[in-house]
All heavy atoms as an XYZ file, in Angstrom:
802
protein
N      30.766      2.289     -2.475
C      30.241      0.986     -2.853
C      31.010      0.454     -4.054
O      31.063      1.105     -5.090
C      28.762      1.113     -3.219
C      27.835      1.134     -2.048
S      26.123      0.968     -2.562
C      25.439      2.380     -1.744
N      31.556     -0.719     -3.897
C      32.318     -1.322     -4.987
C      31.406     -1.852     -6.089
O      31.655     -1.658     -7.260
C      33.181     -2.471     -4.462
C      34.291     -1.975     -3.540
O      34.650     -0.782     -3.631
O      34.787     -2.778     -2.738
N      30.362     -2.551     -5.694
C      29.450     -3.167     -6.652
C      28.007     -2.880     -6.260
O      27.319     -3.759     -5.750
C      29.663     -4.687     -6.659
C      30.358     -5.155     -7.897
O      30.444     -4.433     -8.874
N      30.855     -6.372     -7.852
N      27.504     -1.657     -6.488
C      26.139     -1.360     -6.065
C      25.098     -2.039     -6.959
O      25.331     -2.248     -8.151
C      26.058      0.155     -6.195
C      27.072      0.516     -7.214
C      28.156     -0.518     -7.114
N      24.001     -2.426     -6.338
C      22.847     -2.959     -7.069
C      21.632     -2.150     -6.633
O      21.645     -1.496     -5.582
C      22.619     -4.471     -6.793
C      22.342     -4.729     -5.305
C      23.796     -5.298     -7.295
C      21.879     -6.158     -4.986
N      20.585     -2.189     -7.427
C      19.346     -1.507     -7.067
C      18.294     -2.550     -6.724
O      18.095     -3.510     -7.471
C      18.845     -0.620     -8.222
O      19.856      0.346     -8.519
C      17.567      0.110     -7.841
N      17.652     -2.350     -5.578
C      16.539     -3.199     -5.140
C      15.405     -2.268     -4.731
O      15.590     -1.055     -4.630
C      16.938     -4.130     -3.965
C      18.025     -5.099     -4.397
C      17.376     -3.343     -2.749
N      14.246     -2.832     -4.488
C      13.104     -2.045     -4.029
C      12.658     -2.554     -2.662
O      12.792     -3.738     -2.370
C      11.930     -2.169     -5.001
C      12.200     -1.584     -6.357
C      11.037     -1.759     -7.316
O      10.271     -2.737     -7.165
O      10.907     -0.926     -8.215
N      12.130     -1.633     -1.871
C      11.549     -1.976     -0.580
C      10.113     -1.471     -0.606
O       9.870     -0.292     -0.909
C      12.342     -1.340      0.583
C      11.655     -1.633      1.913
C      13.771     -1.857      0.594
N       9.156     -2.364     -0.316
C       7.739     -2.025     -0.421
C       7.017     -2.259      0.902
O       7.310     -3.203      1.634
C       7.087     -2.870     -1.512
N       6.047     -1.364      1.154
C       5.172     -1.510      2.322
C       3.821     -0.948      1.933
O       3.735      0.052      1.210
C       5.729     -0.747      3.523
C       4.939     -0.957      4.795
C       4.984     -2.161      5.476
C       4.144      0.052      5.314
C       4.263     -2.364      6.646
C       3.423     -0.137      6.487
C       3.479     -1.352      7.145
O       2.765     -1.543      8.301
N       2.754     -1.573      2.399
C       1.421     -1.115      2.035
C       0.474     -1.156      3.220
O       0.463     -2.112      3.994
C       0.859     -1.965      0.902
N      -0.296     -0.104      3.333
C      -1.426     -0.034      4.248
C      -2.675     -0.045      3.369
O      -2.575      0.137      2.152
C      -1.366      1.266      5.062
C      -0.175      1.404      6.020
C      -0.127      2.804      6.615
C      -0.266      0.372      7.121
N      -3.859     -0.211      3.941
C      -5.055     -0.218      3.100
C      -5.217      1.065      2.274
O      -5.721      1.026      1.160
C      -6.200     -0.360      4.113
C      -5.577     -1.043      5.281
C      -4.160     -0.549      5.335
N      -4.757      2.185      2.797
C      -4.967      3.461      2.117
C      -3.688      4.125      1.601
O      -3.742      5.201      1.007
C      -5.680      4.429      3.060
C      -4.885      4.687      4.326
O      -4.026      3.849      4.668
O      -5.104      5.715      4.968
N      -2.538      3.501      1.809
C      -1.278      4.123      1.411
C      -0.234      3.046      1.184
O      -0.129      2.110      1.970
C      -0.818      5.077      2.529
C       0.466      5.801      2.251
C       0.814      6.710      3.434
C       2.100      7.451      3.199
N       2.486      8.276      4.331
N       0.508      3.173      0.097
C       1.598      2.239     -0.151
C       2.798      2.984     -0.720
O       2.660      4.057     -1.260
C       1.190      1.101     -1.081
C       0.529      1.507     -2.363
C      -0.960      1.713     -2.202
O      -1.583      1.093     -1.358
N      -1.535      2.581     -2.973
N       3.953      2.376     -0.546
C       5.182      3.025     -0.990
C       6.160      1.956     -1.442
O       6.322      0.934     -0.794
C       5.768      3.825      0.182
C       6.995      4.600     -0.134
C       6.645      6.048     -0.283
C       7.873      6.876     -0.536
N       7.548      8.211     -0.866
N       6.807      2.225     -2.564
C       7.909      1.391     -3.045
C       9.105      2.311     -3.212
O       9.027      3.313     -3.927
C       7.581      0.697     -4.377
C       6.389     -0.242     -4.209
C       8.795     -0.073     -4.893
C       5.921     -0.897     -5.490
N      10.173      1.988     -2.525
C      11.376      2.821     -2.551
C      12.494      2.049     -3.239
O      12.844      0.947     -2.818
C      11.806      3.200     -1.122
C      10.706      4.008     -0.428
C      13.127      3.960     -1.134
C      10.955      4.268      1.043
N      13.045      2.636     -4.302
C      14.220      2.054     -4.953
C      15.445      2.499     -4.158
O      15.560      3.664     -3.785
C      14.315      2.526     -6.399
N      16.331      1.567     -3.897
C      17.513      1.883     -3.092
C      18.744      1.185     -3.672
O      18.664      0.052     -4.125
C      17.276      1.514     -1.594
C      17.009      0.048     -1.422
C      18.416      1.945     -0.724
N      19.856      1.915     -3.691
C      21.134      1.341     -4.146
C      21.849      0.805     -2.910
O      22.033      1.520     -1.926
C      21.996      2.402     -4.822
C      21.305      3.079     -5.957
C      21.698      2.806     -7.357
N      23.088      2.718     -7.704
C      23.516      1.895     -8.637
N      22.686      1.093     -9.265
N      24.784      1.860     -8.966
N      22.199     -0.451     -2.995
C      22.879     -1.115     -1.875
C      24.088     -1.870     -2.412
O      24.217     -2.096     -3.617
C      21.928     -2.086     -1.128
C      20.808     -1.328     -0.431
C      21.362     -3.136     -2.068
N      24.933     -2.273     -1.513
C      26.114     -3.047     -1.887
C      25.692     -4.465     -2.285
O      24.802     -5.046     -1.663
C      27.082     -3.095     -0.695
C      28.418     -3.720     -0.997
C      29.247     -2.934     -2.002
O      29.254     -1.695     -1.942
O      29.888     -3.577     -2.845
N      26.308     -5.013     -3.303
C      26.063     -6.399     -3.673
C      26.311     -7.279     -2.447
O      27.261     -7.059     -1.706
C      27.002     -6.799     -4.811
C      26.694     -8.138     -5.415
C      27.588     -8.436     -6.606
O      28.788     -8.090     -6.547
O      27.082     -9.004     -7.574
N      25.429     -8.244     -2.201
C      25.544     -9.085     -1.016
C      24.736     -8.555      0.158
O      24.765     -9.126      1.242
N      24.008     -7.487     -0.069
C      23.170     -6.868      0.967
C      22.047     -7.823      1.369
O      21.487     -8.539      0.540
C      22.590     -5.576      0.390
S      21.424     -4.741      1.455
N      21.701     -7.820      2.654
C      20.603     -8.668      3.130
C      19.267     -7.934      3.001
O      19.217     -6.719      2.826
C      20.827     -9.057      4.594
O      20.594     -7.951      5.440
N      18.192     -8.699      3.109
C      16.842     -8.140      3.095
C      16.725     -7.076      4.197
O      16.261     -5.964      3.969
C      15.798     -9.270      3.284
C      14.426     -8.721      3.587
C      15.780    -10.181      2.063
N      17.177     -7.436      5.386
C      17.116     -6.522      6.531
C      17.891     -5.228      6.247
O      17.397     -4.128      6.486
C      17.676     -7.224      7.766
C      17.766     -6.342      8.994
C      16.674     -6.202      9.849
C      18.937     -5.664      9.307
C      16.747     -5.402     10.977
C      19.018     -4.859     10.431
C      17.923     -4.728     11.256
O      17.993     -3.927     12.369
N      19.112     -5.372      5.721
C      19.941     -4.195      5.440
C      19.290     -3.274      4.415
O      19.386     -2.050      4.512
C      21.327     -4.612      4.956
C      22.140     -5.300      6.037
O      21.891     -5.046      7.233
O      23.028     -6.110      5.680
N      18.618     -3.856      3.417
C      17.942     -3.046      2.404
C      16.798     -2.244      3.027
O      16.587     -1.076      2.682
C      17.422     -3.925      1.275
N      16.054     -2.864      3.947
C      14.965     -2.158      4.627
C      15.528     -0.967      5.403
O      15.007      0.148      5.319
C      14.167     -3.110      5.549
C      13.222     -2.342      6.466
C      13.404     -4.125      4.713
N      16.599     -1.186      6.130
C      17.224     -0.108      6.901
C      17.724      0.993      5.961
O      17.471      2.177      6.173
C      18.380     -0.648      7.774
C      17.864     -1.678      8.793
C      19.120      0.485      8.467
C      16.791     -1.200      9.732
N      18.418      0.597      4.892
C      18.997      1.568      3.953
C      17.928      2.385      3.244
O      18.161      3.547      2.886
C      19.870      0.850      2.927
N      16.737      1.810      3.058
C      15.673      2.510      2.330
C      15.108      3.691      3.106
O      14.541      4.601      2.518
C      14.531      1.544      2.007
O      13.774      1.243      3.177
N      15.228      3.653      4.438
C      14.644      4.714      5.257
C      13.123      4.656      5.320
O      12.471      5.613      5.734
N      12.537      3.534      4.938
C      11.080      3.416      4.892
C      10.441      3.586      6.274
O       9.297      3.999      6.389
C      10.648      2.090      4.222
C       9.195      2.195      3.746
C      10.886      0.899      5.142
C       8.807      1.160      2.716
N      11.210      3.306      7.325
C      10.664      3.461      8.681
C      10.446      4.934      9.031
O       9.707      5.238      9.967
C      11.570      2.812      9.741
O      12.884      3.348      9.616
C      11.607      1.306      9.570
N      11.065      5.852      8.293
C      10.799      7.280      8.507
C       9.382      7.627      8.064
O       8.734      8.475      8.653
C      11.807      8.144      7.742
C      13.215      7.955      8.264
O      13.417      7.660      9.431
N      14.185      8.104      7.380
N       8.918      6.987      7.005
C       7.583      7.242      6.482
C       6.517      6.413      7.190
O       5.379      6.826      7.322
C       7.554      6.950      4.988
C       6.227      7.265      4.377
C       6.349      7.964      3.047
O       7.464      8.240      2.595
O       5.294      8.217      2.465
N       6.901      5.216      7.618
C       5.978      4.307      8.304
C       6.613      3.894      9.635
O       7.216      2.820      9.739
C       5.706      3.063      7.449
C       5.046      3.347      6.131
C       5.803      3.420      4.965
C       3.675      3.538      6.044
C       5.204      3.672      3.739
C       3.070      3.793      4.822
C       3.831      3.867      3.666
N       6.482      4.724     10.666
C       7.148      4.424     11.937
C       6.642      3.156     12.621
O       7.305      2.633     13.510
C       6.875      5.661     12.794
C       5.810      6.424     12.099
C       5.791      5.995     10.671
N       5.499      2.628     12.199
C       4.972      1.394     12.803
C       5.764      0.164     12.363
O       5.630     -0.902     12.950
C       3.478      1.229     12.490
C       3.151      1.017     11.030
C       2.891      2.304     10.258
O       3.575      3.307     10.425
N       1.900      2.265      9.389
N       6.597      0.295     11.335
C       7.418     -0.833     10.890
C       8.509     -1.100     11.927
O       9.197     -0.184     12.361
C       8.077     -0.540      9.525
C       7.022     -0.424      8.432
C       9.096     -1.629      9.176
C       7.578      0.042      7.095
N       8.645     -2.364     12.298
C       9.738     -2.770     13.177
C      10.579     -3.791     12.418
O      10.224     -4.965     12.348
C       9.210     -3.374     14.475
C      10.334     -3.727     15.425
O      11.491     -3.851     15.036
N       9.999     -3.903     16.688
N      11.707     -3.338     11.825
C      12.510     -4.255     11.016
C      13.060     -5.445     11.798
O      13.423     -6.457     11.201
C      13.662     -3.389     10.503
C      13.364     -1.998     10.892
C      12.254     -2.007     11.886
N      13.106     -5.344     13.110
C      13.631     -6.448     13.916
C      12.618     -7.574     14.102
O      13.007     -8.710     14.374
C      14.094     -5.935     15.272
C      15.299     -5.011     15.157
O      16.223     -5.333     14.379
O      15.312     -3.967     15.817
N      11.312     -7.268     13.964
C      10.299     -8.291     14.223
C       9.282     -8.492     13.101
O       8.677     -9.558     13.022
C       9.509     -7.945     15.507
O       8.890     -6.667     15.337
C      10.422     -7.925     16.721
N       9.069     -7.494     12.246
C       8.052     -7.634     11.198
C       8.481     -8.674     10.164
O       9.639     -8.713      9.757
C       7.808     -6.302     10.488
C       7.023     -5.322     11.349
O       6.547     -5.725     12.429
O       6.882     -4.156     10.943
N       7.525     -9.509      9.719
C       7.860    -10.484      8.682
C       8.148     -9.782      7.355
O       7.587     -8.731      7.061
C       6.612    -11.362      8.593
C       5.525    -10.618      9.266
C       6.149     -9.613     10.179
N       9.033    -10.381      6.578
C       9.426     -9.815      5.284
C       9.473    -10.919      4.249
O       9.538    -12.101      4.576
C      10.805     -9.166      5.391
C      10.875     -8.019      6.358
S      12.565     -7.387      6.472
C      12.458     -6.503      8.019
N       9.456    -10.502      2.995
C       9.558    -11.451      1.900
C      10.196    -10.795      0.691
O      10.448     -9.588      0.683
N      10.434    -11.600     -0.321
C      10.965    -11.118     -1.588
C      10.002    -11.593     -2.668
O       9.780    -12.799     -2.825
C      12.388    -11.657     -1.842
C      12.884    -11.227     -3.212
C      13.346    -11.171     -0.753
N       9.403    -10.632     -3.381
C       8.428    -10.944     -4.441
C       7.343    -11.898     -3.955
O       7.015    -12.880     -4.615
C       9.121    -11.523     -5.675
C       9.901    -10.515     -6.473
C      11.195    -10.796     -6.873
C       9.366     -9.292     -6.823
C      11.929     -9.887     -7.618
C      10.091     -8.368     -7.565
C      11.369     -8.665     -7.963
N       6.789    -11.650     -2.767
C       5.671    -12.440     -2.264
C       6.038    -13.753     -1.599
O       5.168    -14.490     -1.152
N       7.310    -14.057     -1.532
C       7.734    -15.301     -0.875
C       8.387    -14.944      0.461
O       9.391    -14.234      0.505
C       8.713    -16.058     -1.769
C       9.067    -17.405     -1.205
C       9.835    -18.234     -2.200
C      10.005    -19.577     -1.561
N      10.964    -20.408     -1.821
N       7.806    -15.440      1.546
C       8.304    -15.108      2.883
C       9.761    -15.516      3.048
O      10.196    -16.550      2.534
C       7.446    -15.782      3.950
N      10.483    -14.694      3.777
C      11.895    -14.936      4.079
C      11.998    -15.255      5.566
O      11.537    -14.476      6.402
C      12.738    -13.686      3.738
C      14.147    -13.818      4.260
C      12.740    -13.447      2.247
N      12.583    -16.385      5.888
C      12.670    -16.813      7.285
C      13.635    -15.951      8.095
O      13.345    -15.571      9.221
C      13.108    -18.268      7.329
C      12.950    -18.900      8.692
C      13.256    -20.370      8.634
N      12.299    -21.044      7.768
C      11.480    -21.997      8.169
N      11.533    -22.419      9.399
N      10.643    -22.560      7.332
N      14.801    -15.647      7.533
C      15.820    -14.860      8.236
C      16.248    -13.659      7.392
O      17.200    -13.760      6.619
C      17.054    -15.725      8.549
C      16.720    -16.874      9.481
O      16.094    -16.669     10.518
N      17.117    -18.079      9.110
N      15.551    -12.525      7.545
C      15.865    -11.357      6.719
C      17.315    -10.884      6.823
O      17.853    -10.317      5.880
C      14.909    -10.275      7.243
C      13.786    -11.029      7.864
C      14.395    -12.293      8.411
N      17.963    -11.144      7.959
C      19.361    -10.715      8.111
C      20.322    -11.622      7.340
O      21.461    -11.236      7.083
C      19.757    -10.693      9.585
C      19.067     -9.591     10.367
C      19.408     -9.691     11.850
N      18.600     -8.806     12.649
C      18.997     -7.627     13.084
N      20.189     -7.176     12.797
N      18.196     -6.882     13.810
N      19.869    -12.829      6.973
C      20.737    -13.778      6.276
C      20.435    -13.884      4.781
O      21.270    -14.346      4.018
C      20.596    -15.175      6.896
C      21.036    -15.206      8.350
O      21.880    -14.381      8.739
O      20.523    -16.060      9.099
N      19.228    -13.497      4.381
C      18.811    -13.632      2.976
C      19.452    -12.541      2.125
O      19.199    -11.360      2.314
C      17.280    -13.538      2.874
C      16.745    -13.681      1.472
C      16.846    -15.094      0.961
O      16.610    -16.048      1.690
N      17.190    -15.236     -0.300
N      20.305    -12.939      1.176
C      21.006    -11.991      0.308
C      20.137    -11.652     -0.900
O      19.491    -12.517     -1.478
C      22.363    -12.589     -0.144
C      23.053    -11.700     -1.153
C      23.260    -12.811      1.070
N      20.133    -10.377     -1.248
C      19.347     -9.901     -2.384
C      20.153     -9.890     -3.674
O      21.369     -9.736     -3.653
C      18.855     -8.476     -2.104
C      17.796     -8.342     -1.023
C      17.586     -6.880     -0.671
C      16.492     -8.972     -1.478
N      19.417     -9.996     -4.772
C      19.997     -9.842     -6.103
C      19.437     -8.557     -6.703
O      18.354     -8.097     -6.315
C      19.623    -11.032     -6.984
C      20.185    -12.343     -6.497
C      19.789    -13.467     -7.430
C      20.370    -14.769     -6.941
N      19.401    -15.765     -6.613
N      20.153     -8.008     -7.665
C      19.713     -6.779     -8.329
C      18.289     -6.943     -8.853
O      17.924     -7.979     -9.405
C      20.665     -6.425     -9.467
N      17.477     -5.910     -8.650
C      16.117     -5.890     -9.178
C      15.067     -6.543     -8.306
O      13.875     -6.474     -8.614
N      15.463     -7.166     -7.206
C      14.474     -7.818     -6.345
C      13.715     -6.787     -5.517
O      14.199     -5.684     -5.258
C      15.134     -8.850     -5.432
C      15.581    -10.088     -6.197
C      16.089    -11.182     -5.283
O      16.876    -10.934     -4.382
N      15.649    -12.410     -5.541
N      12.496     -7.166     -5.107
C      11.667     -6.295     -4.274
C      11.445     -6.949     -2.911
O      10.909     -8.050     -2.809
C      10.317     -6.022     -4.936
C       9.462     -5.052     -4.096
C       8.102     -4.782     -4.693
N       7.335     -6.010     -4.759
C       6.719     -6.441     -5.856
N       6.783     -5.771     -6.976
N       6.031     -7.565     -5.833
N      11.827     -6.228     -1.880
C      11.589     -6.648     -0.506
C      10.208     -6.142     -0.104
O       9.861     -4.988     -0.361
C      12.652     -6.047      0.452
C      12.306     -6.353      1.904
C      14.035     -6.540      0.099
N       9.427     -6.998      0.517
C       8.107     -6.604      1.012
C       8.082     -6.783      2.520
O       8.534     -7.797      3.034
C       7.030     -7.460      0.348
C       7.008     -7.268     -1.152
C       6.395     -8.427     -1.915
O       6.206     -9.509     -1.320
O       6.113     -8.255     -3.099
N       7.565     -5.785      3.199
C       7.406     -5.840      4.655
C       5.933     -6.117      4.899
O       5.061     -5.393      4.401
C       7.831     -4.517      5.312
C       9.265     -4.180      4.893
C       7.694     -4.604      6.825
C       9.634     -2.730      5.108
N       5.641     -7.166      5.643
C       4.261     -7.591      5.840
C       3.688     -7.065      7.150
O       4.368     -7.018      8.168
C       4.172     -9.121      5.813
C       4.711     -9.710      4.535
C       5.694    -10.686      4.559
C       4.257     -9.277      3.299
C       6.192    -11.233      3.386
C       4.758     -9.807      2.122
C       5.720    -10.789      2.170
O       6.224    -11.322      1.009
N       2.402     -6.709      7.090
C       1.668     -6.293      8.278
C       1.013     -7.519      8.904
O       0.740     -8.487      8.212
C       0.554     -5.297      7.910
C       1.066     -4.002      7.375
C      -0.076     -3.061      7.001
N      -0.729     -3.520      5.773
C      -2.020     -3.805      5.657
N      -2.834     -3.693      6.679
N      -2.527     -4.200      4.517
N       0.732     -7.451     10.204
C       0.022     -8.582     10.825
C      -1.389     -8.702     10.245
O      -1.995     -7.700      9.862
C      -0.035     -8.224     12.308
C       0.584     -6.892     12.470
C       1.059     -6.410     11.132
N      -1.887     -9.924     10.180
C      -3.254    -10.129      9.708
C      -4.236     -9.579     10.727
O      -4.063     -9.764     11.931
C      -3.528    -11.621      9.501
C      -2.749    -12.296      8.383
C      -3.043    -13.796      8.390
C      -3.094    -11.698      7.052
N      -5.274     -8.917     10.228
C      -6.305     -8.368     11.118
C      -7.254     -9.482     11.563
O      -7.697     -9.531     12.685
C      -7.075     -7.240     10.414
C      -6.123     -6.066     10.171
C      -8.273     -6.799     11.236
C      -6.681     -4.986      9.290
N      -7.562    -10.406     10.644
C      -8.468    -11.516     10.960
C      -7.821    -12.821     10.509
O      -7.087    -12.854      9.527
C      -9.797    -11.321     10.242
N      -8.124    -13.874     11.219
C      -7.660    -15.203     10.834
C      -8.356    -15.586      9.519
O      -9.586    -15.553      9.437
C      -8.023    -16.187     11.945
C      -7.645    -17.623     11.619
O      -7.000    -17.853     10.580
O      -7.990    -18.507     12.412
N      -7.612    -15.933      8.479
C      -8.236    -16.255      7.189
C      -9.274    -17.367      7.267
O     -10.295    -17.313      6.594
C      -7.055    -16.684      6.311
C      -5.847    -16.120      6.959
C      -6.159    -16.017      8.425
N      -9.046    -18.372      8.123
C     -10.018    -19.464      8.246
C     -11.322    -18.951      8.849
O     -12.411    -19.315      8.408
C      -9.457    -20.597      9.108
C      -8.377    -21.390      8.423
C      -7.877    -22.504      9.309
C      -6.743    -23.257      8.637
N      -6.195    -24.296      9.504
N     -11.220    -18.101      9.874
C     -12.422    -17.523     10.484
C     -13.166    -16.648      9.485
O     -14.399    -16.683      9.417
C     -12.053    -16.691     11.710
C     -11.679    -17.499     12.917
C     -11.294    -16.616     14.096
O     -11.731    -15.452     14.159
O     -10.547    -17.099     14.952
N     -12.442    -15.847      8.720
C     -13.070    -14.961      7.744
C     -13.824    -15.776      6.694
O     -14.957    -15.435      6.325
C     -12.022    -14.062      7.086
N     -13.220    -16.872      6.206
C     -13.888    -17.737      5.225
C     -15.143    -18.363      5.830
O     -16.185    -18.431      5.177
C     -12.947    -18.837      4.749
C     -12.102    -18.445      3.561
C     -11.438    -19.654      2.910
N     -10.597    -20.423      3.798
C      -9.337    -20.146      4.089
N      -8.760    -19.109      3.552
N      -8.648    -20.905      4.910
N     -15.054    -18.815      7.068
C     -16.205    -19.441      7.735
C     -17.346    -18.435      7.889
O     -18.514    -18.776      7.669
C     -15.790    -20.002      9.096
N     -17.015    -17.199      8.244
C     -18.054    -16.159      8.378
C     -18.725    -15.880      7.031
O     -19.943    -15.747      6.954
C     -17.458    -14.863      8.940
C     -17.265    -14.887     10.449
C     -17.056    -13.490     11.016
N     -15.918    -12.803     10.427
C     -14.657    -12.900     10.857
N     -14.386    -13.644     11.895
N     -13.697    -12.244     10.272
N     -17.913    -15.790      5.961
C     -18.485    -15.546      4.630
C     -19.390    -16.696      4.216
O     -20.482    -16.480      3.671
C     -17.387    -15.337      3.588
C     -16.734    -13.973      3.650
C     -15.884    -13.676      2.419
N     -14.892    -14.681      2.107
C     -13.655    -14.721      2.605
N     -13.260    -13.795      3.459
N     -12.822    -15.669      2.263
N     -18.960    -17.931      4.468
C     -19.759    -19.100      4.104
C     -21.079    -19.111      4.877
O     -22.137    -19.385      4.306
C     -18.978    -20.380      4.367
N     -21.032    -18.798      6.158
C     -22.249    -18.760      6.973
C     -23.196    -17.663      6.480
O     -24.417    -17.863      6.426
C     -21.890    -18.531      8.444
N     -22.641    -16.545      6.102
C     -23.456    -15.423      5.602
C     -24.139    -15.815      4.283
O     -25.327    -15.551      4.086
C     -22.562    -14.202      5.413
C     -23.290    -12.940      5.080
C     -22.292    -11.778      5.023
C     -22.975    -10.494      4.658
N     -22.031     -9.378      4.571
N     -23.384    -16.472      3.393
C     -23.959    -16.912      2.114
C     -25.048    -17.961      2.331
O     -26.088    -17.939      1.667
C     -22.861    -17.475      1.202
C     -21.892    -16.425      0.705
S     -22.669    -15.123     -0.266
C     -23.033    -16.027     -1.752
N     -24.832    -18.877      3.282
C     -25.821    -19.911      3.566
C     -27.104    -19.281      4.116
O     -28.207    -19.640      3.705
C     -25.263    -20.926      4.564
C     -26.214    -22.081      4.852
C     -25.635    -23.053      5.856
C     -26.503    -24.233      6.147
N     -27.899    -24.003      6.332
N     -26.950    -18.320      5.018
C     -28.098    -17.642      5.597
C     -28.891    -16.903      4.503
O     -30.129    -16.931      4.477
C     -27.670    -16.679      6.680
N     -28.175    -16.277      3.593
C     -28.824    -15.548      2.498
C     -29.586    -16.516      1.584
O     -30.719    -16.282      1.205
C     -27.768    -14.775      1.697
C     -28.325    -13.958      0.569
C     -27.224    -13.200     -0.149
C     -27.786    -12.447     -1.339
N     -26.729    -11.784     -2.100
N     -28.934    -17.647      1.264
C     -29.559    -18.664      0.414
C     -30.797    -19.243      1.086
O     -31.847    -19.413      0.448
C     -28.548    -19.768      0.110
C     -29.013    -20.789     -0.878
C     -27.902    -21.787     -1.178
C     -28.383    -22.873     -2.106
N     -27.345    -23.875     -2.358
N     -30.700    -19.537      2.398
C     -31.833    -20.075      3.149
C     -33.004    -19.077      3.173
O     -34.159    -19.450      3.050
C     -31.432    -20.434      4.573
C     -30.506    -21.659      4.624
O     -30.372    -22.349      3.587
O     -29.903    -21.900      5.695
N     -32.682    -17.790      3.318
C     -33.721    -16.754      3.372
C     -34.424    -16.628      2.017
O     -35.635    -16.406      1.970
C     -33.094    -15.419      3.774
N     -33.660    -16.774      0.943
C     -34.253    -16.675     -0.401
C     -35.167    -17.855     -0.682
O     -36.164    -17.741     -1.375
C     -33.156    -16.609     -1.460
C     -32.408    -15.298     -1.472
C     -31.188    -15.310     -2.384
O     -30.844    -16.388     -2.948
O     -30.556    -14.250     -2.518
N     -34.841    -19.040     -0.131
C     -35.636    -20.248     -0.381
C     -36.842    -20.337      0.558
O     -37.833    -20.958      0.215
C     -34.777    -21.491     -0.203
C     -33.732    -21.660     -1.273
C     -32.848    -22.871     -1.046
O     -32.931    -23.514     -0.008
N     -32.008    -23.167     -2.032
N     -36.738    -19.728      1.727
C     -37.757    -19.910      2.752
C     -38.790    -18.897      2.715
O     -39.927    -18.875      2.671
């Protein structure tokens, strides 16, 4: 490596998370950093070809084209279990039912 930089690759499950520091060549893409980290050995459910990724919480549209800078953290995102709008609606309905029961 002529100009190595250090980046991090992160993945989290509800009960387990991992951040791997990896030295990569300057100009490395988000996708390349994920592959170089070997994180798929620890989390075989990760599919770097299809899973959404981001850098410091900001989604990246094309992980193979997005170039990293030293010190950046790549995050691999899991699919949502529930639609956020549905979850909010359920919570609101539950709170309303509780409030109605307390008043009635």
